C-alpha positions as CSV (number, residue, x, y, z in Angstrom):
1,M,-14.2,-129.1,57.6
2,F,-17.5,-129.4,59.4
3,I,-19.3,-126.5,61.1
4,R,-19.8,-127.2,64.8
5,A,-23.3,-127.4,66.1
6,E,-23.0,-124.5,68.6
7,H,-21.5,-122.2,65.8
8,F,-24.4,-123.0,63.7
9,Y,-26.8,-122.2,66.4
10,W,-25.3,-118.8,67.1
11,F,-25.2,-118.0,63.3
12,S,-28.9,-119.0,63.0
13,F,-29.7,-116.8,66.1
14,F,-27.8,-113.9,64.6
15,L,-29.8,-114.1,61.3
16,V,-33.1,-114.4,63.1
17,L,-32.2,-111.5,65.3
18,I,-31.2,-109.3,62.3
19,E,-34.3,-110.3,60.3
20,T,-36.5,-109.4,63.4
21,L,-34.7,-106.1,63.8
22,G,-35.2,-105.5,60.2
23,V,-38.9,-106.1,60.3
24,L,-39.3,-103.8,63.3
25,A,-37.2,-101.2,61.6
26,A,-39.4,-101.5,58.4
27,I,-42.6,-101.0,60.5
28,H,-40.7,-98.0,62.1
29,A,-40.0,-96.5,58.5
30,L,-43.5,-96.9,57.3
31,F,-44.7,-94.8,60.3
32,T,-41.9,-92.1,60.3
33,V,-40.3,-91.7,56.9
34,R,-41.7,-88.5,55.4
35,T,-42.4,-89.7,51.9
36,A,-44.3,-92.8,50.7
37,Q,-41.5,-93.6,48.3
38,G,-38.8,-93.3,51.0
39,A,-40.9,-95.4,53.4
40,L,-41.3,-98.1,50.8
41,A,-37.7,-98.1,49.8
42,W,-36.5,-98.5,53.3
43,A,-39.2,-101.0,54.3
44,V,-38.4,-103.3,51.3
45,S,-34.7,-103.1,51.8
46,L,-34.9,-103.7,55.6
47,I,-37.1,-106.8,55.2
48,F,-35.1,-108.4,52.3
49,M,-31.6,-107.1,52.9
50,P,-31.4,-106.3,56.8
51,V,-27.8,-107.2,57.1
52,L,-26.9,-104.5,54.6
53,T,-29.4,-101.8,55.4
54,L,-30.1,-101.9,59.2
55,V,-27.0,-99.9,60.3
56,P,-27.4,-97.4,57.4
57,Y,-31.2,-96.9,58.4
58,L,-30.1,-96.3,62.0
59,I,-27.7,-93.5,60.7
60,F,-29.4,-92.0,57.7
61,G,-32.9,-93.4,57.5
62,R,-35.0,-91.7,60.2
63,N,-36.2,-88.7,58.0
64,K,-38.9,-87.7,60.3
65,F,-36.7,-87.6,63.5
66,S,-39.5,-86.0,65.6
67,A,-37.4,-85.4,68.8
68,Y,-34.9,-83.4,66.8
69,I,-37.5,-81.4,65.0
70,K,-39.3,-80.6,68.1
71,A,-36.0,-79.5,69.8
72,R,-35.1,-77.4,66.9
73,R,-38.5,-75.6,66.9
74,Q,-38.2,-75.0,70.5
75,V,-34.8,-73.4,70.1
76,D,-36.1,-71.2,67.3
77,N,-38.9,-70.0,69.5
78,E,-36.5,-69.4,72.3
79,M,-34.3,-67.3,69.9
80,H,-37.2,-65.3,68.6
81,Q,-38.3,-64.6,72.1
82,A,-34.8,-63.4,73.0
83,T,-34.8,-61.1,70.2
84,F,-38.4,-59.9,70.6
85,N,-37.3,-56.3,71.2
86,I,-35.5,-56.2,67.9
87,D,-38.4,-55.4,65.6
88,W,-36.3,-55.1,62.5
89,R,-39.2,-55.6,60.1
90,G,-40.9,-52.6,61.5
91,W,-38.6,-50.3,59.7
92,I,-38.1,-52.2,56.4
93,K,-40.2,-51.7,53.4
94,E,-41.9,-54.9,52.3
95,V,-42.4,-54.8,48.5
96,I,-44.9,-57.6,48.4
97,Q,-47.5,-55.6,50.4
98,E,-47.0,-52.4,48.7
99,N,-46.3,-52.9,45.0
100,P,-49.0,-54.1,42.7
101,D,-46.5,-54.8,40.0
102,Q,-47.3,-58.2,38.2
103,R,-43.7,-59.4,38.8
104,Y,-44.4,-59.6,42.5
105,S,-47.6,-61.4,42.3
106,S,-45.9,-64.4,40.9
107,V,-43.9,-65.0,44.0
108,K,-46.6,-64.3,46.7
109,A,-46.5,-67.9,47.7
110,F,-42.9,-67.7,48.8
111,Y,-43.9,-65.2,51.5
112,E,-46.5,-67.5,52.8
113,L,-44.1,-70.5,52.5
114,T,-41.3,-69.0,54.5
115,G,-42.6,-66.0,56.4
116,M,-39.7,-63.9,55.1
117,P,-40.7,-60.6,53.5
118,L,-39.9,-59.6,50.0
119,L,-37.7,-56.4,50.6
120,A,-36.9,-53.5,48.3
121,N,-33.7,-51.5,47.9
122,N,-31.0,-54.2,47.5
123,N,-27.9,-54.4,45.6
124,V,-26.8,-57.8,44.2
125,Q,-23.6,-58.9,42.6
126,L,-23.3,-62.3,40.7
127,L,-20.0,-64.2,41.6
128,I,-19.6,-66.7,38.9
129,N,-16.6,-68.9,40.1
130,G,-14.6,-69.8,43.2
131,Q,-11.7,-67.3,42.4
132,Q,-14.1,-64.4,42.2
133,T,-16.2,-65.5,45.1
134,F,-13.3,-65.9,47.6
135,E,-11.3,-62.8,46.4
136,T,-14.5,-60.7,47.0
137,L,-15.2,-62.3,50.3
138,F,-11.7,-62.0,51.6
139,M,-11.7,-58.3,50.4
140,A,-14.9,-57.7,52.5
141,L,-13.4,-59.5,55.5
142,R,-10.4,-57.2,55.5
143,A,-12.8,-54.2,55.6
144,A,-14.8,-55.5,58.5
145,K,-15.1,-53.3,61.5
146,K,-17.5,-54.8,64.0
147,V,-19.0,-58.2,63.4
148,V,-18.5,-61.3,61.1
149,L,-21.1,-64.0,61.0
150,M,-20.1,-67.0,58.9
151,E,-21.4,-70.6,58.3
152,F,-20.3,-73.2,55.8
153,F,-21.2,-76.8,55.3
154,I,-17.7,-78.0,54.4
155,V,-14.5,-76.5,55.7
156,N,-11.2,-78.1,54.7
157,D,-7.8,-77.6,56.3
158,D,-6.1,-77.0,53.0
159,A,-4.6,-73.9,51.3
160,L,-8.1,-72.1,51.0
161,G,-9.1,-73.2,54.4
162,K,-5.8,-71.8,56.0
163,E,-6.3,-68.6,54.1
164,L,-9.8,-68.2,55.5
165,S,-8.6,-68.9,59.1
166,D,-5.8,-66.3,58.6
167,E,-8.4,-63.8,57.6
168,L,-10.7,-64.5,60.4
169,I,-7.8,-64.3,62.8
170,A,-6.8,-60.9,61.4
171,C,-10.4,-59.7,62.0
172,A,-10.3,-60.9,65.5
173,K,-6.9,-59.0,66.2
174,R,-8.5,-55.8,64.9
175,G,-11.2,-56.2,67.6
176,V,-13.9,-57.5,65.2
177,K,-16.2,-60.1,66.8
178,V,-16.3,-63.3,64.8
179,Y,-18.8,-66.0,64.8
180,F,-17.9,-69.1,62.9
181,L,-20.2,-72.1,62.4
182,Y,-19.5,-75.2,60.5
183,D,-21.4,-78.5,59.9
184,R,-20.1,-81.4,61.9
185,V,-20.9,-84.0,59.3
186,G,-19.9,-81.9,56.2
187,S,-16.5,-80.8,57.9
188,I,-15.9,-84.3,59.4
189,R,-12.3,-84.2,58.1
190,L,-11.6,-80.8,59.7
191,P,-9.0,-81.4,62.4
192,G,-9.6,-80.2,65.9
193,R,-6.5,-78.0,65.7
194,Y,-8.1,-75.8,63.0
195,I,-11.0,-74.8,65.4
196,A,-8.6,-74.6,68.4
197,K,-6.5,-72.1,66.6
198,L,-9.6,-69.9,65.9
199,V,-10.8,-70.2,69.6
200,K,-7.3,-69.3,70.8
201,A,-7.4,-66.1,68.6
202,G,-10.8,-65.2,70.3
203,I,-13.2,-66.3,67.7
204,N,-16.5,-67.9,68.7
205,A,-16.6,-71.3,66.9
206,Y,-19.2,-74.1,67.0
207,A,-20.2,-77.1,65.1
208,F,-23.8,-77.5,64.0
209,S,-24.9,-81.0,64.8
210,T,-27.9,-83.0,65.8
211,K,-26.9,-83.7,69.4
212,S,-27.5,-84.6,72.2
213,S,-28.6,-88.0,73.3
214,F,-26.7,-91.2,72.7
215,I,-29.2,-92.3,70.0
216,N,-29.0,-89.0,68.4
217,R,-25.2,-89.5,67.7
218,F,-26.1,-92.1,65.2
219,Q,-28.4,-89.7,63.3
220,W,-26.4,-87.9,60.6
221,N,-29.3,-87.0,58.4
222,F,-29.9,-83.4,59.4
223,R,-27.2,-81.1,58.2
224,C,-26.7,-77.3,57.9
225,H,-25.9,-77.1,54.1
226,R,-26.2,-73.3,54.3
227,K,-23.3,-71.0,53.2
228,I,-23.8,-67.6,54.6
229,T,-21.4,-64.8,55.5
230,I,-22.5,-61.5,57.0
231,I,-20.1,-58.6,57.6
232,D,-21.1,-55.5,59.8
233,G,-24.8,-56.2,59.2
234,E,-24.3,-54.5,55.8
235,T,-22.9,-57.0,53.3
236,A,-23.8,-60.8,52.9
237,F,-22.6,-63.6,50.8
238,V,-24.7,-66.7,49.8
239,G,-24.3,-69.5,47.3
240,G,-23.0,-72.9,46.6
241,H,-19.3,-72.6,47.5
242,N,-17.7,-74.3,50.4
243,V,-14.2,-73.8,51.7
244,G,-11.8,-76.1,50.0
245,V,-9.3,-75.9,47.0
246,E,-11.7,-78.0,45.0
247,Y,-14.0,-75.0,44.9
248,L,-11.2,-73.1,43.2
249,G,-11.0,-75.8,40.5
250,K,-7.6,-77.1,42.0
251,K,-8.6,-80.7,42.8
252,P,-8.8,-83.4,40.0
253,P,-10.7,-85.3,38.9
254,L,-13.7,-82.9,39.2
255,A,-11.7,-79.8,38.2
256,P,-12.5,-77.2,37.0
257,W,-15.3,-76.7,39.5
258,R,-18.3,-74.6,38.4
259,D,-20.1,-72.8,41.1
260,T,-21.9,-69.5,41.9
261,H,-22.3,-67.3,44.8
262,M,-23.9,-63.8,45.1
263,K,-22.9,-60.7,47.2
264,L,-25.8,-58.8,48.7
265,Q,-26.4,-55.3,50.3
266,G,-29.5,-53.9,51.6
267,P,-32.4,-55.0,53.9
268,I,-32.0,-58.6,52.7
269,V,-28.9,-58.8,54.8
270,T,-31.1,-58.4,57.9
271,S,-33.2,-61.4,56.8
272,L,-30.1,-63.5,56.4
273,Q,-29.0,-62.4,60.0
274,E,-32.1,-63.9,61.3
275,T,-31.5,-67.3,59.8
276,F,-27.9,-67.3,61.0
277,A,-29.0,-66.5,64.4
278,E,-31.4,-69.5,64.5
279,D,-28.5,-71.7,63.5
280,W,-26.1,-70.2,65.9
281,F,-28.5,-70.3,68.8
282,W,-29.2,-74.0,68.1
283,A,-25.4,-74.7,68.1
284,S,-24.4,-72.7,71.1
285,R,-27.6,-71.5,73.0
286,T,-26.3,-68.0,72.7
287,L,-27.2,-65.2,70.4
288,P,-24.5,-63.6,68.1
289,E,-24.2,-59.8,68.1
290,L,-26.6,-58.6,65.4
291,L,-26.2,-55.3,63.6
292,F,-29.4,-53.9,62.0
293,Q,-29.4,-51.0,59.6
294,T,-32.3,-48.7,59.8
295,S,-32.0,-46.8,56.5
296,F,-31.1,-47.9,53.0
297,P,-30.2,-46.1,49.8
298,I,-32.6,-46.5,47.0
299,R,-31.6,-49.5,44.9
300,D,-33.2,-51.4,42.2
301,V,-33.5,-55.1,43.3
302,A,-36.2,-56.7,45.5
303,C,-34.9,-59.7,47.4
304,Q,-36.3,-62.4,49.6
305,S,-34.5,-64.9,51.7
306,L,-35.9,-68.5,51.5
307,P,-34.6,-70.6,54.3
308,S,-35.8,-74.2,54.5
309,G,-35.1,-77.2,56.8
310,P,-36.5,-80.4,58.3
311,A,-38.0,-78.5,61.2
312,D,-40.3,-76.6,58.9
313,S,-44.0,-77.4,59.3
314,Q,-44.2,-78.1,55.6
315,E,-41.6,-79.2,53.0
316,T,-40.4,-75.8,52.1
317,C,-37.6,-76.6,49.8
318,S,-39.5,-79.0,47.5
319,L,-42.4,-76.5,47.5
320,F,-40.0,-73.8,46.5
321,F,-39.2,-75.7,43.3
322,V,-42.9,-76.5,42.7
323,E,-43.9,-72.8,43.0
324,A,-41.0,-71.8,40.8
325,L,-42.0,-74.1,38.1
326,N,-45.7,-73.1,38.5
327,A,-44.8,-69.4,38.3
328,A,-42.9,-69.7,35.1
329,R,-44.8,-68.5,31.9
330,K,-41.9,-68.3,29.4
331,R,-38.9,-70.1,30.7
332,I,-37.4,-71.7,33.8
333,W,-33.7,-72.7,33.7
334,I,-32.3,-74.7,36.6
335,S,-28.7,-75.6,37.4
336,T,-28.2,-78.3,40.0
337,P,-25.6,-81.0,40.5
338,Y,-28.2,-83.5,41.6
339,F,-31.5,-84.2,39.8
340,V,-33.7,-86.5,42.0
341,P,-37.1,-84.8,42.0
342,D,-40.0,-86.0,44.0
343,E,-43.5,-86.6,42.6
344,A,-44.7,-83.0,43.3
345,V,-41.6,-81.5,41.5
346,W,-41.9,-83.9,38.7
347,S,-45.5,-83.1,38.1
348,A,-44.8,-79.4,38.1
349,L,-42.0,-80.1,35.5
350,E,-44.5,-81.9,33.3
351,L,-47.1,-79.2,33.6
352,A,-44.6,-76.5,32.8
353,V,-43.6,-78.3,29.6
354,L,-47.3,-78.7,28.6
355,R,-47.7,-75.0,29.1
356,G,-45.1,-74.4,26.5
357,V,-42.5,-73.1,29.0
358,D,-38.9,-73.4,28.0
359,V,-37.6,-75.8,30.7
360,R,-33.9,-76.4,30.8
361,I,-31.8,-78.2,33.5
362,L,-28.0,-78.0,33.7
363,L,-26.4,-81.1,35.2
364,P,-22.8,-82.5,35.6
365,S,-21.3,-84.9,33.2
366,R,-19.0,-86.1,36.0
367,K,-20.0,-87.9,39.2
368,D,-19.1,-87.1,42.8
369,H,-21.7,-89.3,44.5
370,L,-22.3,-92.5,42.4
371,F,-25.9,-93.5,43.5
372,V,-27.2,-89.9,43.2
373,F,-25.4,-89.5,39.9
374,L,-27.0,-92.7,38.4
375,A,-30.5,-91.7,39.7
376,S,-29.9,-88.4,38.0
377,I,-29.3,-90.0,34.8
378,L,-32.5,-92.0,34.9
379,Y,-34.5,-89.0,35.8
380,S,-32.8,-86.9,33.2
381,M,-33.7,-89.5,30.5
382,E,-37.3,-89.5,31.6
383,A,-37.2,-85.6,31.6
384,V,-36.1,-85.6,28.0
385,R,-39.0,-87.8,27.1
386,I,-41.6,-85.3,28.5
387,G,-39.8,-82.4,26.7
388,V,-37.4,-81.0,29.2
389,R,-34.1,-79.9,27.8
390,I,-31.3,-81.5,29.7
391,F,-27.7,-80.2,29.3
392,N,-24.6,-82.0,30.7
393,Y,-21.8,-79.6,31.6
394,N,-18.6,-80.8,30.0
395,E,-15.9,-78.4,31.4
396,G,-15.5,-79.9,35.0
397,F,-18.1,-80.5,37.7
398,V,-21.1,-78.1,37.8
399,H,-22.1,-77.6,41.5
400,Q,-24.1,-74.3,41.3
401,K,-27.7,-74.0,42.6
402,V,-29.5,-71.5,40.4
403,V,-33.1,-71.0,39.3
404,L,-34.1,-68.5,36.5
405,I,-37.8,-67.8,36.1
406,D,-38.9,-65.8,33.0
407,D,-37.3,-62.4,32.5
408,D,-37.2,-60.8,36.0
409,V,-36.8,-63.5,38.8
410,A,-33.7,-65.4,39.7
411,A,-32.6,-67.4,42.8
412,V,-29.1,-68.4,43.9
413,G,-28.2,-70.5,47.1
414,S,-27.4,-73.8,48.4
415,A,-30.5,-76.0,47.7
416,N,-30.1,-79.0,45.4
417,L,-33.0,-80.6,43.5
418,D,-32.9,-83.8,45.4
419,N,-34.5,-85.4,48.4
420,R,-31.7,-84.4,50.8
421,S,-32.3,-80.7,50.2
422,F,-36.1,-81.1,50.0
423,R,-36.4,-82.8,53.4
424,L,-33.2,-83.3,55.3
425,N,-30.8,-80.4,54.9
426,F,-31.0,-76.8,56.2
427,E,-30.8,-74.7,53.0
428,I,-30.9,-71.1,51.9
429,M,-31.9,-69.6,48.6
430,V,-32.0,-65.8,47.9
431,L,-34.6,-64.7,45.4
432,A,-33.9,-61.5,43.4
433,I,-36.4,-59.6,41.2
434,S,-34.7,-57.6,38.7
435,E,-34.6,-57.6,34.9
436,A,-30.9,-56.6,34.9
437,F,-29.9,-59.2,37.4
438,N,-32.0,-61.8,35.7
439,K,-30.3,-61.0,32.3
440,E,-26.9,-61.3,33.9
441,V,-27.8,-64.8,35.2
442,A,-29.3,-65.8,32.0
443,N,-26.1,-64.9,30.2
444,M,-24.1,-66.9,32.7
445,L,-26.3,-70.0,32.0
446,L,-26.0,-69.5,28.3
447,D,-22.4,-69.7,28.6
448,D,-22.7,-72.9,30.5
449,F,-25.1,-74.4,28.1
450,A,-22.7,-73.4,25.4
451,V,-20.0,-75.8,26.8
452,S,-22.5,-78.4,27.7
453,R,-24.0,-81.3,25.5
454,E,-27.7,-81.5,25.3
455,K,-29.2,-85.0,25.9
456,T,-31.4,-86.3,23.1
457,M,-33.7,-89.3,22.7
458,E,-30.8,-90.9,20.6
459,D,-28.7,-90.7,23.7
460,V,-31.4,-92.3,25.9
461,A,-31.6,-95.3,23.3
462,K,-27.9,-96.0,23.6
463,Y,-28.1,-97.3,27.2
464,S,-27.8,-101.0,27.5
465,T,-30.3,-103.1,29.4
466,L,-27.9,-104.0,32.2
467,Y,-27.0,-100.2,32.5
468,R,-30.7,-99.3,32.7
469,L,-31.1,-102.0,35.5
470,G,-28.4,-100.3,37.5
471,L,-30.1,-96.9,37.0
472,G,-33.4,-98.5,38.1
473,I,-31.7,-99.7,41.3
474,A,-30.3,-96.2,41.9
475,R,-33.9,-94.7,41.4
476,L,-35.3,-97.3,43.9
477,L,-32.8,-95.8,46.4
478,S,-33.3,-92.2,45.4
479,P,-36.0,-91.4,48.0
480,V,-33.4,-92.2,50.8
481,L,-30.2,-90.8,49.1
């Protein structure tokens, strides 16, 4: 069977067109993608594999999406102007400015990085698994009297999702004002009827999305990965859990699910309200009702909210990990589901090891995203070579995002140690300075290490050449994962 001349002509024309568009997109990537590694990875793939990579680049590749970033910053400014008369920082004690304790000097850069103050007089409760997290969260919702602010990256319409909607609707029936924010990409499987039911009950519900032009609809990179709940301006929840039965460990093959949240009370709740208000204002162009406490009981934990996102003037999330590694003098233990460090974080890891710091990283032994998992394996192999202790969790999938520094600093939140959290997602971490809380987090991680397998140089030597080639390809793609 012969190919007709006109068919060959149109096929050739299509190939030339795709290659031309690939070259133009590669040039665009070189000027717009935030990192040199990411720009190179996209440029090479767009030139040599445009048929496979052109559409993914349109959807995922424009890391430095200037129009969106400009719009987000404008919305943040509008929100702050709208709340100008609410000077909540005027009546809250900032520890970092008033306490000469050496513990606080090690985290001074975080204040300059985020603009969020380090605040005294907080109470912090560690919530180690999904059952404990959602039991505590639902109990707090049942006690809500005035306002509930809630945002999640993933919300599923399963048993846990239905239980959450029932609790929120019960709040609304009692006269509580409920503001519910979910990420459009993360919750892409959430049916419209779920939100319609909430709205019908009087709940304010919006999706966080890039919006609003036609081209923007193809840009899925920027996602609100934060998980924040604030009740009556007094109690907050932050961590790694989303809303789905898998987070309760009830969905094979990743079950049981290992994750961590924290419950917070004190002035740190006000900082978290500000972050929620920015996200809500972007999605709805309205302000939620904010409740600010003016006095607090004396408590023993100093806390700092560390929000980060692609609209920041610097790469806040990456710099958070760099500063955490640089601040460590005795130990830094990190739990993360994805280990794809950039050059700055990698250098900080090496320097920490050279200083004699006990550097440990807890990673999954099971995969939920193939290429990120493979890239994590290669980086973990190289980390073992430089002296980092890598532990692979064996009792399910570890999804928690925890950083432990020395004997008195710990952070829990939503940020992963990968490029997406560094540069593309809106994230939140909460830093707590407390020897007692640090010890509690350390004991939790020691229990995790006890059911993990430490990777050794012998393990690294077992990988075949073909497998290493696959890992190398994954690493090549890591800046754009």
